[in-house]
C-alpha positions as CSV (number, residue, x, y, z in Angstrom):
1,X,0.0,0.0,0.0
2,X,1.3,3.4,-0.9
3,X,1.9,6.2,1.6
4,X,-0.9,8.3,0.2
5,X,-3.4,5.5,0.5
6,X,-2.3,4.6,4.0
7,X,-2.6,8.3,5.2
8,X,-6.0,8.6,3.6
9,X,-7.2,5.4,5.3
10,X,-5.9,6.7,8.6
11,X,-7.8,9.9,8.1
12,X,-11.0,8.1,7.3
13,X,-10.5,5.9,10.4
14,X,-10.0,9.0,12.6
15,X,-13.1,10.7,11.1
16,X,-15.2,7.5,11.8
17,X,-14.3,7.7,15.5
18,X,-16.1,11.0,15.7
19,X,-19.2,9.7,13.9
20,X,-22.0,8.1,15.9
21,X,-24.2,5.8,13.8
22,X,-26.2,2.6,13.7
23,X,-27.3,0.4,10.8
24,X,-30.2,-1.9,10.4
25,X,-29.9,-4.4,7.6
26,X,-32.6,-6.4,5.8
27,X,-35.5,-5.0,7.7
28,X,-38.7,-6.7,6.3
29,X,-40.6,-3.4,5.7
30,X,-40.9,-1.7,2.3
31,X,-38.4,1.2,1.9
32,X,-41.3,3.6,1.2
33,X,-43.0,3.0,4.5
34,X,-39.7,3.3,6.4
35,X,-38.8,6.6,4.6
36,X,-42.0,8.1,6.0
37,X,-40.7,7.5,9.5
38,X,-37.2,8.6,8.6
39,X,-38.5,12.0,7.3
40,X,-40.4,12.5,10.6
41,X,-37.4,12.2,12.9
42,X,-34.6,13.7,10.7
43,X,-33.2,16.8,12.3
44,X,-34.9,16.3,15.7
45,X,-33.4,15.9,19.1
46,X,-33.1,12.3,20.2
47,X,-35.7,12.5,23.0
48,X,-38.3,14.0,20.6
49,X,-37.5,11.4,18.0
50,X,-38.0,8.6,20.5
51,X,-41.3,10.0,21.6
52,X,-42.5,10.2,18.0
53,X,-41.5,6.7,17.3
54,X,-42.8,5.3,20.5
55,X,-46.3,6.6,19.9
56,X,-46.5,6.1,16.2
57,X,-49.1,3.6,15.0
58,X,-46.9,2.4,12.2
59,X,-45.4,-1.1,12.5
60,X,-42.0,0.0,11.3
61,X,-41.6,2.5,14.2
62,X,-40.5,-0.3,16.5
63,X,-37.5,-1.1,14.3
64,X,-36.6,2.5,13.9
65,X,-36.9,3.1,17.7
66,X,-34.5,0.2,18.4
67,X,-32.1,1.7,15.8
68,X,-32.1,5.1,17.5
69,X,-31.5,3.4,20.9
70,X,-28.6,1.5,19.3
71,X,-27.1,4.7,18.0
72,X,-27.4,6.3,21.4
73,X,-25.6,3.3,22.9
74,X,-22.8,3.6,20.3
75,X,-22.5,7.3,21.3
76,X,-22.2,6.3,25.0
77,X,-19.5,3.7,24.2
78,X,-17.4,6.3,22.3
79,X,-17.9,9.0,25.0
80,X,-17.4,7.3,28.3
81,X,-17.7,9.7,31.3
82,X,-19.9,12.1,29.5
83,X,-23.5,12.4,30.6
84,X,-26.1,12.1,27.9
85,X,-28.2,14.8,29.5
86,X,-25.4,17.3,29.1
87,X,-24.9,16.6,25.4
88,X,-27.3,17.9,22.7
89,X,-27.8,14.8,20.5
90,X,-29.6,15.3,17.2
91,X,-30.6,12.8,14.5
92,X,-28.6,14.4,11.7
93,X,-29.0,11.9,8.9
94,X,-31.2,9.0,8.1
95,X,-30.7,6.9,5.0
96,X,-33.2,4.3,3.8
97,X,-31.9,2.1,1.0
98,X,-33.7,-0.8,-0.6
99,X,-32.5,-4.3,0.1
100,X,-33.4,-7.6,-1.6
101,X,-36.9,-8.3,-2.7
102,X,-38.4,-11.7,-2.0
103,X,-40.7,-12.8,-4.9
104,X,-43.6,-15.0,-4.1
105,X,-46.4,-16.4,-6.2
106,X,-50.1,-16.2,-5.3
107,X,-52.6,-18.3,-7.2
108,X,-55.4,-16.5,-8.9
109,X,-58.6,-17.5,-10.7
110,X,-58.6,-19.7,-13.8
111,X,-55.1,-21.1,-13.1
112,X,-53.3,-17.8,-13.2
113,X,-50.5,-16.7,-10.9
114,X,-49.7,-13.2,-9.6
115,X,-46.3,-12.1,-8.4
116,X,-46.1,-10.8,-4.8
117,X,-43.0,-8.7,-4.0
118,X,-42.0,-8.7,-0.4
119,X,-39.6,-5.7,-0.1
120,X,-37.0,-5.1,2.6
121,X,-34.6,-2.2,3.4
122,X,-31.4,-1.1,5.0
123,X,-31.5,1.9,7.3
124,X,-28.4,4.0,8.4
125,X,-28.9,6.6,11.1
126,X,-26.3,9.2,12.2
127,X,-26.3,11.2,15.4
128,X,-24.6,14.5,15.9
129,X,-23.6,16.2,19.1
130,X,-24.5,19.9,18.6
131,X,-22.2,21.0,21.5
132,X,-19.2,19.3,19.9
133,X,-20.1,20.8,16.5
134,X,-20.2,24.3,17.9
135,X,-16.8,23.9,19.6
136,X,-15.3,22.7,16.3
137,X,-16.7,25.7,14.4
138,X,-15.2,28.0,17.0
139,X,-11.8,26.4,16.7
140,X,-12.0,26.5,12.9
141,X,-13.0,30.2,13.1
142,X,-10.1,30.9,15.4
143,X,-7.7,29.2,13.1
144,X,-9.0,31.1,10.1
145,X,-8.5,34.4,12.0
146,X,-4.9,33.4,12.8
147,X,-4.2,32.6,9.1
148,X,-5.7,35.9,8.1
149,X,-3.4,37.8,10.5
150,X,-0.4,36.0,9.1
151,X,-1.3,36.6,5.5
152,X,-1.9,40.3,6.3
153,X,1.5,40.6,8.0
154,X,3.2,39.1,5.0
155,X,1.4,41.4,2.5
156,X,2.5,44.6,4.4
């Protein structure tokens, strides 16, 4: 492996340590039904999202609720010693992709057969800590101000 590839792989690995996510594979619900729930919780705080999912009449809400709880657990594992009440966790991204489709045959009248498609999906959910994001923005703004001062000094 070349040095460039190794460095890039290490950068991706470090970036992944700061991401908090959970995935649900081969959930036996159609992607269209799951996307309705994903759209409802995207951008909300974790507590609000859990409340919406807990009291939703849709059958897919149970799977989505477990996924949010799993993402919270992943956040806790990566941030030991930090209280979840102090953090400001938000569901930042939710992706619902289609998975395999099981094809079944249902008999119909006069010897015919109709195809029944049983769809499934993959769901990926990302959490974001708003407090952490604000600190990173402040640091980036401070670094940008420092670089502006150095460029202004060299231009004079």
